[in-house]
N, C-alpha and C positions, 0 to 999 in steps of 0.2 A: 652191323650185325645182320646176318642173313637168316630168315626164318622161312619155313615151308610156306608155299603160296596159299591162297584163300581156299575156303571150303570146309576145313576141319576145325575151325575155332569159333563157330557161331555161338555155341554155348559158353565158350570162354569169354566172348565179348559181353554176353549177358551177365556172367559172374563178375567180370571186371567192372562193368557199369554199376553193379550193386555195391561192390567193395571199395573200388578206387574212388569213384565219384559219389558214392554213398547214396545211391538211389534206393527207395524203399522196395521191399520184396515184391509187392504188387503195384506196378506202376500204372498210373492213369495215362491214356494216350495223350500225346502232346499235340495241341492244335497249332499248326504253323500258320494259321490265318488270323492270329490274334492281331487286332488293328492298333495296338498301343503305340508301337514305334514304326512298324513297317507292314505293308500289306502281306508280306511273306512270313512274318513272325517277329517276336521281340528281339531276336539275335540275328536272324537272316536278313542281310542287307540286300542281296540280289541273288537271283538264280537264272542263269542264262544257258541256252543250248547252242552249241556250235557244230555245224555240219559242213564238212569240206572247207573249213576255215571261215565260214560266214555265220554271222549271228542270226539265229532264227527269231522271228517275231513272236510277241506275246510275253507274258510274265507267268510262266507255269510254276506250280509248286514243285519242290524237289522230287516228289514221287512221280508226278506227271512228266517232268523233264527226263528222268531216268527211263521211264517207259517209252518215251519218244525216241531216245537215243538207241535203246536196245532193240526197238522195233525196226529201226533203219539198219542196224548192224554196224554203224560207224558214226563218228562224231563223239562229242563228250559234253558233260555238264560241268559248269563252273558255278559253285555255290560260295558266296562270300558271307562269312559270319563275323560278328563283332562281340568279343567277350561273352561267348555263350556260357550258359550255366549247364549243369548236367542234364536237366530235363529237356533243354532245347537241343542238345547234342545227341541225346539217346536215339531218336528216330533216324537221324542221319547216319549214326554209327551202324545201326542195324540195316539201313537201306544199302549201304556200300560194303557191309561186312568188314568194317574197319578193325584193324588189329588192336588189342587192348592197350598196348603201349602207345599206339597212335592216338587213341582217345585221351590217354593221360597227358601226352604232349600238347594236345589241343586245349586242354582245360587248365593246365598249370604252366605258369611262366617259367621258362628255363633260365638258369644263370648265364648261359653262353650259347652261341649258335652251334648247331650240330646237324648231322644227317644220319638217318637210320633207314635201312632197306629191308622190306619184308616181302620177298618174292617179287611180284609185279607191282607192289605198292612201295612208295617212298615217302618219308616224313622228313621235311627240312624245316629247321627253326632258324629264323633270321632276326637280327637286332637292328632295325632301321634307326638312324640317328638324324637329328636336325640341329641346325645352328640357331641358338637363341639370340636374336638381335638385342643389342644393348648400346646405350648412348656412351657409357663410360665403363671401362674395365675396372672392376673392384674385386676385392678378395672374397666376396660372397655372392657375386652374381652368377647365374647359371649360364653356361656356355653351350654345353652339349646336352640335348634332350633325346631320350631314347624310348623306343617302344618294342613291340615284338610281333612278328608275323610267322605263323606256322602254315606250311603248305603241305597238304596231303594229296598225293597223286596216285591214280590207279589206271586201269586200262581205258575207262570211259568216264572218268570224273576228276575234278580238281576241287578240293575244299580248302579255302584260305580262311584262316582264323586270325583276327587282329586283336591285339591287346594294347591299350594306351591310345593316346591321341595322335601319335606319329606313325607314318608308314602307310598312308592311304594308297590304295591300289587303283584308283580311278584313272590316273594317267597311264598306268600299265595296260589296263583294259583297252583304253582308247588307242594307244599305240599299236597293240596287237591286232585290233580290228581293222587297222589300215594295212596290215600285211597278211591277207588271208592265206597266201601260199606258205607262210611260216606257221600260221595258226593251224593249218591243216595237218601238221605233224603230230598233233595230239597234246595231251596234258603236260608233257615234259616241256613244251614251249612256254607255258605259263610259269613253270618252275624256273626256267632260265630267265624269263623276263623279270620275275621278282628278285632273283639273285643279282641281276644286272642293275636294277634300280637301287637296291640296297648298297651295292658297292659304289655306284656313281654318287649316291648321296654322301657316302663317307668321303669320297674325293672332294666334293663341294665343301663339306664341313672342314676338312683338312686345309683347304685353300683359305677359308674364312679365318681359321685359327691362326694361320700364318700372319694375318694382319695384326692380331692381338699380340703375337710374339714380337713383331716388329715394333709395336708401340712400347712394349716393356723394354726391349733392347735399347730403343732410343732414350728411354728414361734412365736406364742404367748408365749410359755413357754421356748423358746430359748433365747440366749443372745441378738439377734438383735431386738426382739419384732416383732409385726405384724402391717401391714397397716390396720387400721380399715375400710377404704374404700373397701378393698377386702372382708371383712366379710359382709358388707352391700350388696355388689354386689352379693355374694353367696346367701344371703337371698332373693334378688330379683329374681335370676334365679330359686331358689327353689320354689318360689311362682308361677312362670310360669309353672313349672312341676306340682305343686299341682292343678293348674287350669285345667290341662289336664286330671288328673286322679281322683281327688276327686269327681267331679260331676257325675262320672259313677256309683256311689254307687246305687242310686235309679233305673236307667235304667237296670243295670245288675240284680238287685233284682227282677224287674218286669219280665224280660225275663226268669229268672230261676224259678220263683214261680207261675206266673200267667198264666193259660192256655189261649192261643190266637190262632186265625187262622193263624197268620203270622209265628208262630214258630212250627215246627214239635215236637211232644211230645218226640221223641227219642233224639232230640238235646237239650231239656231243661236241663237235668242234666249237660251237658257240660258247660252251662252258670254258674252253681254253682261253677265250678272249676275256671272259669275266675273271678267270684266275690271274691273268696278266695284270688286269686293273687292280685286283685285290693285292697282288704282290707290290704294285707301285704304291698303293695307299700304305701298306705296312712299312715299306722302306721310308716313305715320307714321314710317318709317325715316329719311327725310330730316329730319323734325322732331327725332327722337332724336339724329341726328348733329349738328344745329345746337345742341341742348341740351347735348350733351357738349362741344362747342367752347366754349359759354358757361361751362360748369363749369370747363373748363381755364383759360379767361381769368380767371375769378373766383379760382381757386386761385393762379394766377400773381400776380394783384394782391395777394392776401392774403400770399403769401410775400414779395413785394416790400415791402409795408408793414412786415412783421415785420423784414426785413433793414434797412430804413431806420431803424426804431426802435432796432435794435441798434447801428447805426452812430452814431446820435445819442448813445446812452449811452456808447459807446466814445470818441467825440470829447469828450464832457463830462469823462470821467475823465482823458483825456489832457491836457485843458486844466488841470484841477485839479492833476494831478501835475507839470505843467510848472513850476509856481511853486516848489516845494521843489527841484526838479531845477536850475532856473536859479540860485537863491540859493546852494544848496550847491556848485554848480559854480563860482560866483564866489569863494566863500570857500575853496574848495579849491585856489586858484591859488598860495597861500603867499607873497603879497607882504608886505613889511614894513609898508607904510602902507595899512592897510585900515580902513574906518569902524568905530569902536568896538572896534578890535582889542585895545586895552589896557584897555578898560573892564571892570569886574568883572561888571556885569550885561549885557554885550553879547550873550553867548551865549543866555541865556534870552529876551532881547528879540527877537533874530532869530527864534528858534523861535516865539515868540508871534505875530510878524508873519506868518510863513509859515502858521501855523494859521489866523490871522484871515483872510488872503487866500483860503485854500482853502475855509473855511467860507462866505465871501461868495460865491465862485464856485459852490459846491454849492447854496446857497440860490437863486441866480439861475437855475441850470439846472433846478432842481426847479419853479420858477415857470413856466418855459417848457415844461415837460413832457418834458424830455430825460432826466430821472432819475426 
């Protein structure tokens, strides 16, 4: 969605911060120097200034960092937030003149990844995932853990908002600071780096899940069989991974192909590489899903064959036991004129006949593989 660029929605930001994030009508100024969790504030994890791709010394406040960048006329500010509340985000939203929908995206966790562009500002929501290590695959252990990262980029700023325990951006920052020529391209470099890390994490999780699938597959074709609940649990975890990576197809395509003010032309080709990796992960997940369906079908066929074999055994024993049941039922009717009723050897002869017929049936069923 394209919205006119900044400058005419300052009052709209204020109204949205009051209505959407439910700030009181008369807001008290937020002190970003609260020492409870961080020297920069309760939600601000870091605030760094980059000029010509190099990190500037010091730990400025967001206001001082912006003043330094705009005084130089180039560079950008990177502010990292962790689960900010409306009061912590309000001064930053006013400082950068953030669009109301961008404020809403930063405060509320989205159900799926997405990209929105407002003139020279872009808002991207990612769902980073992590593989939960476990000693044994069970039907209730957690395999895929997810979080959320919202990236807001503008002409001279990047604001990253993290929700949940997963998706730390420390490695991203360290990697970018080793490539000043790339970091000098501006805020869209950070957007690309975050997207690249999220997709690479999905690749790692997919590779780890393959080990669990191999374990289940070995159990299905082994002697002990497999617990179907574990297969369905794997499918659910795989669906969570798919929700994190599959919706990125369209946003990455837009970032890689569509010229926009929010993305430096030099960074656009890098998004194509991320899109290729994302397509690979999606294909891998679809392949895993089909493999799990095949495992389920194989397990069902195995169970069906076992049930058929049990039914054959039951039917064979029923046929064998039907002979003495029938003979004993006939002789138990207490008629006066019965075959060999008055014969001295009649009783043992009838028993021998019953045993002989049963043994014959048992031998016949064993030859057919029923017993």
